[in-house]
C-alpha positions as CSV (number, residue, x, y, z in Angstrom):
1,X,1.5,-12.1,-11.0
2,X,1.9,-13.5,-14.5
3,X,5.2,-15.2,-15.7
4,X,6.0,-12.1,-17.8
5,X,5.5,-9.8,-14.8
6,X,7.6,-12.0,-12.6
7,X,10.4,-12.0,-15.2
8,X,10.2,-8.2,-15.5
9,X,10.2,-7.8,-11.7
10,X,13.3,-10.0,-11.3
11,X,15.2,-8.1,-14.0
12,X,14.3,-4.7,-12.4
13,X,15.2,-5.9,-8.9
14,X,18.6,-7.2,-10.2
15,X,19.3,-3.7,-11.6
16,X,18.3,-2.2,-8.3
17,X,21.0,-4.2,-6.6
18,X,23.6,-2.1,-8.4
19,X,22.7,0.5,-5.8
20,X,21.9,-1.8,-2.9
21,X,25.3,-1.8,-1.3
22,X,25.7,2.0,-1.5
23,X,22.6,3.1,0.4
24,X,19.6,1.6,2.2
25,X,16.4,0.7,0.4
26,X,14.5,3.9,1.6
27,X,17.0,5.9,-0.5
28,X,17.9,3.8,-3.5
29,X,14.2,3.3,-4.3
30,X,14.2,7.0,-5.3
31,X,16.8,6.4,-8.1
32,X,15.5,3.1,-9.3
33,X,11.8,4.1,-9.5
34,X,12.7,7.5,-10.8
35,X,14.7,6.1,-13.7
36,X,12.1,3.5,-14.6
37,X,9.6,6.3,-14.7
38,X,11.8,8.4,-16.9
39,X,12.3,5.6,-19.3
40,X,8.5,5.0,-19.3
41,X,7.7,8.7,-20.0
42,X,10.4,8.9,-22.8
43,X,9.2,5.8,-24.6
44,X,5.5,6.7,-24.2
45,X,6.2,10.1,-25.7
46,X,8.1,8.8,-28.6
47,X,5.6,6.0,-29.3
48,X,2.7,8.6,-29.2
49,X,4.3,11.1,-31.5
50,X,5.6,8.5,-34.0
51,X,2.0,7.2,-34.2
52,X,0.8,10.8,-34.7
53,X,3.3,11.3,-37.5
54,X,2.6,8.0,-39.2
55,X,0.7,9.5,-42.1
56,X,3.5,12.0,-42.7
57,X,6.0,9.2,-43.1
58,X,8.4,10.8,-40.7
59,X,9.4,10.0,-37.1
60,X,9.5,12.3,-34.1
61,X,13.3,12.8,-34.0
62,X,13.4,14.0,-37.6
63,X,10.2,16.0,-37.5
64,X,11.3,18.0,-34.5
65,X,14.1,19.5,-36.5
66,X,11.6,20.8,-39.0
67,X,10.2,24.1,-37.9
68,X,6.7,23.4,-39.3
69,X,6.4,20.4,-36.9
70,X,8.2,21.4,-33.7
71,X,5.6,23.6,-32.0
72,X,2.7,21.4,-33.0
73,X,4.4,18.3,-31.7
74,X,5.0,19.9,-28.3
75,X,1.5,21.2,-28.1
76,X,0.1,17.8,-29.0
77,X,2.2,16.0,-26.4
78,X,1.4,18.3,-23.6
79,X,-2.3,18.3,-24.3
80,X,-2.6,14.5,-24.4
81,X,0.3,13.2,-22.2
82,X,0.9,16.3,-20.0
83,X,4.6,16.7,-20.8
84,X,7.2,17.0,-23.6
85,X,10.8,16.0,-24.2
86,X,13.1,17.1,-27.0
87,X,14.7,14.1,-28.9
88,X,18.1,14.9,-27.4
89,X,16.6,14.2,-23.9
90,X,15.0,10.9,-24.8
91,X,16.0,7.9,-22.7
92,X,17.6,6.2,-25.7
93,X,19.6,9.3,-26.5
94,X,21.2,9.3,-23.1
95,X,21.8,5.6,-23.2
96,X,23.7,6.0,-26.5
97,X,26.0,8.5,-24.7
98,X,26.4,6.1,-21.7
99,X,27.4,3.3,-24.0
100,X,30.2,5.5,-25.4
101,X,31.3,6.1,-21.8
102,X,30.5,9.8,-22.1
103,X,29.6,11.9,-19.1
104,X,25.8,12.0,-18.9
105,X,25.0,13.4,-15.4
106,X,24.6,17.0,-16.6
107,X,22.4,15.9,-19.5
108,X,20.3,13.7,-17.2
109,X,19.8,16.5,-14.8
110,X,18.7,18.8,-17.6
111,X,16.4,16.1,-18.9
112,X,14.6,15.6,-15.6
113,X,14.1,19.3,-15.2
114,X,13.0,19.6,-18.9
115,X,10.1,17.2,-18.2
116,X,8.9,19.4,-15.4
117,X,9.4,22.7,-17.3
118,X,7.4,21.5,-20.2
119,X,4.3,21.4,-18.0
120,X,4.5,24.9,-16.6
121,X,1.4,26.9,-17.2
122,X,-0.5,23.8,-18.4
123,X,-3.2,21.7,-16.7
124,X,-0.7,19.0,-15.9
125,X,1.7,21.3,-14.0
126,X,0.6,20.2,-10.5
127,X,1.1,16.5,-11.4
128,X,4.7,16.9,-12.7
129,X,6.2,19.8,-10.7
130,X,9.0,18.5,-8.4
131,X,8.5,15.0,-9.6
132,X,12.2,14.1,-9.7
133,X,13.4,16.2,-6.8
134,X,14.4,13.1,-4.9
135,X,16.7,11.8,-7.7
136,X,19.9,13.5,-6.3
137,X,22.6,13.0,-9.0
138,X,25.2,14.7,-6.8
139,X,24.8,12.5,-3.8
140,X,28.1,11.3,-2.3
141,X,26.5,7.9,-1.8
142,X,26.6,7.3,-5.6
143,X,30.4,7.5,-5.5
144,X,33.3,9.6,-4.3
145,X,34.2,11.2,-7.7
146,X,32.1,12.5,-10.5
147,X,33.3,9.7,-12.6
148,X,32.2,7.1,-10.0
149,X,28.7,8.6,-9.9
150,X,28.5,8.8,-13.7
151,X,29.6,5.1,-14.0
152,X,26.9,3.9,-11.5
153,X,24.1,5.9,-13.2
154,X,25.3,5.0,-16.7
155,X,25.2,1.3,-15.8
156,X,21.7,1.5,-14.4
157,X,20.4,3.2,-17.5
158,X,22.2,0.8,-19.8
159,X,20.7,-2.2,-17.9
160,X,17.2,-0.6,-18.1
161,X,17.6,-0.1,-21.8
162,X,17.8,-3.8,-22.3
163,X,14.2,-4.2,-21.0
164,X,11.3,-3.7,-23.4
165,X,8.4,-2.1,-21.5
166,X,6.1,-3.1,-24.4
167,X,4.2,0.2,-24.4
168,X,2.6,-0.8,-27.7
169,X,0.7,-3.3,-25.6
170,X,-2.6,-1.7,-24.4
171,X,-2.4,-3.8,-21.2
172,X,-0.3,-1.6,-18.9
173,X,-0.7,-4.1,-16.0
174,X,2.5,-5.9,-16.8
175,X,4.7,-2.9,-16.2
176,X,2.4,-1.2,-13.7
177,X,2.2,-4.3,-11.4
178,X,5.9,-4.9,-11.6
179,X,6.4,-1.3,-10.5
180,X,4.0,-1.8,-7.7
181,X,5.8,-5.1,-6.8
182,X,9.1,-3.2,-6.7
183,X,7.6,-0.6,-4.3
184,X,6.6,-3.5,-2.0
185,X,10.1,-5.0,-2.2
186,X,11.7,-1.7,-1.3
187,X,9.2,-1.4,1.6
188,X,10.2,-4.9,2.8
189,X,13.9,-4.1,2.7
190,X,13.5,-0.6,4.3
191,X,12.5,-1.9,7.7
192,X,10.8,0.6,10.0
193,X,11.1,3.3,7.4
194,X,8.7,1.4,5.1
195,X,5.3,1.4,6.7
196,X,4.6,5.0,6.0
197,X,4.3,4.6,2.2
198,X,3.1,1.1,1.4
199,X,0.0,-1.1,2.1
200,X,0.5,-4.8,1.4
201,X,-1.3,-5.7,-1.8
202,X,-3.7,-8.3,-0.2
203,X,-4.8,-5.7,2.4
204,X,-5.3,-3.2,-0.4
205,X,-7.4,-5.8,-2.2
206,X,-9.8,-6.2,0.7
207,X,-10.3,-2.5,1.1
208,X,-10.8,-2.1,-2.6
209,X,-13.3,-4.9,-2.9
210,X,-15.3,-3.6,0.1
211,X,-15.7,0.0,-1.3
212,X,-16.6,-1.2,-4.8
213,X,-18.9,-4.1,-3.8
214,X,-21.8,-4.2,-6.2
215,X,-20.5,-1.3,-8.3
216,X,-19.0,-1.5,-11.8
217,X,-18.3,2.2,-11.9
218,X,-17.1,4.6,-9.1
219,X,-17.5,8.3,-9.7
220,X,-14.7,9.3,-7.3
221,X,-12.2,7.6,-5.0
222,X,-10.2,9.3,-2.2
223,X,-7.3,8.5,0.1
224,X,-6.3,11.1,2.6
225,X,-3.0,9.4,3.5
226,X,-2.1,8.4,-0.1
227,X,1.3,6.9,0.4
228,X,2.5,5.3,-2.9
229,X,-1.2,5.4,-4.1
230,X,-1.4,1.6,-4.0
231,X,-4.9,1.7,-2.5
232,X,-6.3,4.0,-5.1
233,X,-4.7,2.0,-7.9
234,X,-6.2,-1.2,-6.4
235,X,-9.7,0.3,-6.5
236,X,-9.3,0.8,-10.3
237,X,-8.7,-3.0,-10.6
238,X,-12.1,-3.7,-9.0
239,X,-14.2,-1.0,-10.7
240,X,-14.0,1.7,-13.3
241,X,-13.0,5.0,-11.5
242,X,-13.7,8.3,-13.1
243,X,-11.5,10.4,-10.8
244,X,-8.9,9.9,-8.1
245,X,-8.0,12.3,-5.3
246,X,-5.5,12.1,-2.4
247,X,-3.2,13.9,-0.1
248,X,0.2,12.8,1.2
249,X,2.3,14.5,3.9
250,X,5.7,13.1,2.9
251,X,7.3,14.9,-0.1
252,X,9.2,11.9,-1.3
253,X,6.2,9.6,-1.1
254,X,4.0,12.2,-2.7
255,X,6.3,12.1,-5.7
256,X,6.2,8.4,-5.8
257,X,2.4,8.4,-5.7
258,X,2.1,10.6,-8.8
259,X,4.6,8.5,-10.7
260,X,2.7,5.4,-9.7
261,X,-0.6,6.8,-11.0
262,X,0.8,7.9,-14.3
263,X,2.7,4.7,-14.8
264,X,-0.5,2.7,-14.3
265,X,-2.1,4.6,-17.2
266,X,-4.1,7.1,-15.2
267,X,-4.3,10.3,-17.2
268,X,-3.0,13.4,-15.5
269,X,-6.4,15.0,-15.7
270,X,-8.1,12.1,-14.0
271,X,-6.2,12.4,-10.7
272,X,-5.6,15.1,-8.1
273,X,-3.0,14.2,-5.6
274,X,-1.6,17.0,-3.4
275,X,1.1,17.3,-0.8
276,X,0.4,18.4,2.8
277,X,-1.0,17.5,6.2
278,X,-4.6,16.2,5.7
279,X,-5.7,16.9,9.3
280,X,-4.3,20.5,9.6
281,X,-4.5,21.6,6.0
282,X,-7.0,19.4,4.0
283,X,-7.2,20.2,0.3
284,X,-10.4,18.4,-0.8
285,X,-13.1,19.3,1.8
286,X,-15.3,20.8,-0.9
287,X,-15.7,17.3,-2.5
288,X,-17.6,14.2,-1.3
289,X,-16.3,10.9,-2.5
290,X,-18.1,7.6,-3.4
291,X,-15.1,5.4,-2.3
292,X,-12.9,6.4,0.6
293,X,-9.9,4.3,1.7
294,X,-6.9,4.8,3.9
295,X,-4.1,3.2,5.9
296,X,-3.1,6.2,8.1
297,X,0.0,6.2,10.2
298,X,-0.9,4.2,13.3
299,X,-1.5,6.3,16.5
300,X,0.3,9.3,15.1
301,X,0.6,12.6,17.0
302,X,-1.4,15.6,16.0
303,X,-2.1,19.0,17.6
304,X,-5.7,18.2,18.9
305,X,-6.1,21.9,19.2
306,X,-9.5,23.1,20.6
307,X,-9.7,25.2,17.4
308,X,-10.7,22.0,15.6
309,X,-13.9,21.9,17.6
310,X,-15.1,24.7,15.2
311,X,-14.1,22.6,12.2
312,X,-17.1,21.0,10.4
313,X,-15.1,17.7,10.3
314,X,-15.1,17.4,14.1
315,X,-17.6,19.9,15.6
316,X,-20.6,17.5,15.7
317,X,-18.8,15.0,17.9
318,X,-17.9,17.6,20.6
319,X,-14.7,15.6,21.3
320,X,-11.3,15.4,19.6
321,X,-9.0,12.4,19.3
322,X,-6.1,12.7,21.8
323,X,-2.9,14.4,20.7
324,X,-1.0,11.2,21.0
325,X,-3.4,9.1,18.9
326,X,-4.8,10.7,15.7
327,X,-6.6,7.5,14.6
328,X,-10.1,8.8,15.2
329,X,-9.2,12.2,13.8
330,X,-8.5,10.5,10.5
331,X,-11.8,8.6,10.8
332,X,-13.7,11.8,11.4
333,X,-12.1,13.5,8.5
334,X,-12.8,10.6,6.1
335,X,-16.5,10.4,7.2
336,X,-16.8,14.1,6.4
337,X,-15.5,13.4,2.9
338,X,-17.7,10.4,2.4
339,X,-20.7,10.8,0.0
340,X,-24.2,9.7,1.1
341,X,-24.0,6.7,-1.3
342,X,-20.4,5.9,-0.6
343,X,-18.4,3.3,1.4
344,X,-15.3,3.9,3.5
345,X,-12.8,1.4,4.6
346,X,-9.8,2.3,6.9
347,X,-7.0,0.3,8.5
348,X,-6.3,1.1,12.1
349,X,-4.6,-0.4,15.2
350,X,-6.8,-2.6,17.5
351,X,-6.9,0.0,20.2
352,X,-9.5,2.0,18.4
353,X,-12.0,-0.8,19.3
354,X,-11.8,-0.4,23.0
355,X,-9.8,2.7,24.2
356,X,-11.8,5.0,26.4
357,X,-11.8,8.7,27.0
358,X,-12.5,10.9,24.0
359,X,-12.0,8.0,21.7
360,X,-14.7,6.0,23.4
361,X,-17.1,9.0,23.1
362,X,-16.4,9.4,19.4
363,X,-16.9,5.6,18.9
364,X,-20.2,5.8,20.8
365,X,-21.3,8.8,18.7
366,X,-20.5,7.0,15.4
367,X,-22.7,4.0,16.4
368,X,-25.5,5.4,18.6
369,X,-26.0,8.8,17.1
370,X,-25.0,8.3,13.4
371,X,-25.1,4.6,13.0
372,X,-22.4,4.7,10.3
373,X,-20.2,1.7,11.4
374,X,-21.0,-1.3,9.2
375,X,-18.2,-3.9,9.8
376,X,-15.1,-4.7,11.9
377,X,-12.6,-7.0,10.4
378,X,-9.6,-8.2,12.4
379,X,-6.4,-8.9,10.5
380,X,-3.4,-11.0,11.5
381,X,-0.5,-9.5,13.3
382,X,2.8,-8.8,11.5
383,X,1.4,-8.2,8.0
384,X,2.6,-4.6,7.7
385,X,6.2,-3.7,7.1
386,X,7.8,-1.9,10.0
387,X,5.3,-2.9,12.7
388,X,4.1,-6.3,14.1
389,X,0.9,-5.0,15.8
390,X,-2.4,-6.6,14.9
391,X,-4.7,-4.3,12.9
392,X,-8.4,-4.0,12.1
393,X,-10.4,-2.7,9.1
394,X,-13.4,-0.5,10.0
395,X,-16.1,-0.1,7.3
396,X,-18.4,2.9,7.4
397,X,-21.5,3.8,5.3
398,X,-23.8,6.7,5.7
399,X,-26.8,4.9,4.3
400,X,-26.6,1.4,5.7
401,X,-28.8,-1.5,4.5
402,X,-28.1,-3.5,7.7
403,X,-28.8,-0.6,10.1
404,X,-29.7,-2.8,13.1
405,X,-26.4,-4.6,13.4
406,X,-22.6,-4.6,12.9
407,X,-20.8,-7.6,11.5
408,X,-17.6,-8.7,13.3
409,X,-15.1,-10.8,11.3
410,X,-12.0,-12.3,12.9
411,X,-9.4,-13.0,10.2
412,X,-6.5,-13.0,12.6
413,X,-5.8,-16.7,12.3
414,X,-5.8,-17.0,8.6
415,X,-2.5,-16.2,6.9
416,X,0.8,-17.7,5.6
417,X,4.1,-17.1,7.4
418,X,7.1,-16.4,5.3
419,X,10.4,-15.8,7.1
420,X,9.6,-13.0,9.6
421,X,6.5,-11.7,7.8
422,X,2.9,-12.9,7.7
423,X,1.0,-12.7,4.4
424,X,-2.7,-12.9,3.5
425,X,-3.4,-15.5,0.8
426,X,-6.0,-15.3,-1.8
427,X,-8.2,-17.8,0.1
428,X,-7.9,-15.6,3.2
429,X,-9.1,-12.5,1.3
430,X,-12.0,-14.5,-0.2
431,X,-12.9,-15.9,3.2
432,X,-13.2,-12.4,4.6
433,X,-15.1,-11.0,1.6
434,X,-17.6,-13.9,1.6
435,X,-18.3,-13.3,5.3
436,X,-18.8,-9.6,4.7
437,X,-21.1,-10.1,1.7
438,X,-23.2,-12.9,3.2
439,X,-23.4,-11.4,6.7
440,X,-24.1,-14.6,8.6
441,X,-22.8,-16.0,11.8
442,X,-19.8,-18.4,11.3
443,X,-18.5,-20.2,14.4
444,X,-15.2,-18.7,15.6
445,X,-15.0,-16.4,12.5
446,X,-18.0,-14.1,12.0
447,X,-20.8,-12.7,14.1
448,X,-23.6,-10.3,13.3
449,X,-24.0,-8.3,16.5
450,X,-27.3,-6.4,17.1
451,X,-26.8,-2.8,18.0
452,X,-28.5,-3.5,21.3
453,X,-25.8,-6.0,22.3
454,X,-23.1,-3.4,21.4
455,X,-24.8,-0.9,23.6
456,X,-24.9,-3.5,26.5
457,X,-21.1,-3.8,26.0
458,X,-20.9,0.0,26.4
459,X,-19.7,0.4,22.8
460,X,-16.6,-1.7,23.4
461,X,-15.9,-3.3,20.1
462,X,-13.1,-5.6,21.0
463,X,-13.5,-8.6,18.8
464,X,-13.2,-11.4,21.4
465,X,-16.3,-10.0,23.1
466,X,-18.3,-11.0,20.1
467,X,-16.4,-13.9,18.6
468,X,-15.2,-16.8,20.8
469,X,-12.0,-18.2,19.2
470,X,-11.0,-20.1,22.3
471,X,-10.0,-23.7,21.5
472,X,-11.0,-25.9,24.4
473,X,-8.3,-28.4,25.4
474,X,-9.2,-32.1,25.1
475,X,-10.4,-33.6,28.4
476,X,-7.9,-35.9,30.1
477,X,-9.1,-39.5,30.6
478,X,-7.3,-40.7,33.8
479,X,-8.6,-44.3,33.5
480,X,-7.1,-44.6,30.0
481,X,-3.7,-43.3,31.2
482,X,-3.8,-45.9,34.1
483,X,-4.5,-48.7,31.6
484,X,-1.6,-47.6,29.4
485,X,0.8,-47.5,32.4
486,X,-0.4,-51.0,33.5
487,X,0.2,-52.3,30.0
488,X,3.9,-51.2,30.0
489,X,4.5,-52.1,33.6
490,X,6.1,-55.5,32.8
491,X,8.5,-53.8,30.4
492,X,9.5,-51.2,33.1
493,X,10.2,-54.0,35.6
494,X,12.3,-55.9,33.1
495,X,14.4,-52.7,32.4
496,X,14.8,-52.2,36.2
497,X,16.1,-55.8,36.5
498,X,18.6,-55.3,33.7
499,X,19.9,-52.1,35.2
500,X,20.3,-53.8,38.6
501,X,22.2,-56.7,37.0
502,X,24.6,-54.5,35.1
503,X,25.3,-52.4,38.2
504,X,26.2,-55.5,40.2
505,X,28.5,-56.8,37.4
506,X,30.3,-53.4,37.4
507,X,30.5,-53.3,41.2
508,X,28.7,-50.0,41.5
509,X,25.7,-49.0,43.5
510,X,22.4,-49.3,41.6
511,X,20.2,-46.1,41.4
512,X,17.0,-46.0,43.4
513,X,14.3,-46.8,40.9
């Protein structure tokens, strides 16, 4: 991150600490991220409409009070930005009231609802509906009395008002990346509740680089377990993406994903993120995607009903992932959504490489029958928030250039340890990407395995079967040790003599040496 981004992040996190003692990170993130997003929308709207009215030599606040402008301004804003706010609901208007110590909770509640209501019946409705549902202004955790709640919220808004988001700057990365950094910090502080919505940035970077390799433009990108949308956003940093799609089960995280996309400058018409269970109720099966990425919940439960054997996503395999481990169900779903010219990268637990039963049969089908598996990349343990298990990235392509082999990369030993968490460094990411691109054997790190060898191993893909990372201990030279002991023998005898002398002087029995 740049110095400006770090400064912005530090200020935002300091404001978040106002709530830190009142509730855990999994809860106070909803308020902090929601209010940042509200300020962003408000300032973006005002900046856009003031620019639109520049030739009329009048600003938005004054123009809205003129009947000849009001309807046109609302229509212009909804068409281009997807939403509208009246001047009385602008962020600065509420801050002005807060500075006068007025009660603002009712106005703030109306404001957040007003944003949503302005989109009803328009193309942007699905991207804004329910967006602020998790900002509960009546929560008892904000304070015992209405005044206490009002004081806390007012203080947060006043603190945020002191930060210039610099929306006049066309480079949205400063605010967008600080927002993303905040999401990561909330994940770090939320413990076991965190892993479900956030993929560490360096892992996201590897997946994004893989699915965009050699492509300046991507027609469509998809994440079936969207989380906070960090993976989709990361793809846009590696290639120009025309359209994003995703699905997220958790309602709160779904709201966060939509906020994150809009805050990163993705127009509402350029993304389609929906809420729901991807495995049981997929919403994008009529579309094939050029880039598919995911960090599904590890070994999640799912129904594994026999009815899925009639589902086109699973029917060709003749087997379903076990009910207690949905990992391969997500893989099958993603492969179904992958376009013929696309690349898919998914993070999974190591067990998918060697577990037997139906998982072994699915793994064999993917390699022997379809030949879709392109690479296996082992990651260090303890790099995901909420779990310490080692993970692996599987890369799939329907039209593989290297169809006679699969490359194995063992990145498990390359990381930096900070406190209780392990982190991938930039050099670790580059090491992995160089090995994937060059596709050559590297001792104790990368191995290009012929399909015939994988077949001999009965489709067991456990990385140590293909990459020997064992460090042989140095041989012990007995003769050298004897020589060293002989060299210090006179010193030992002298010490023995001194001990015996002192014991005699003290009149005590000398120890047996």
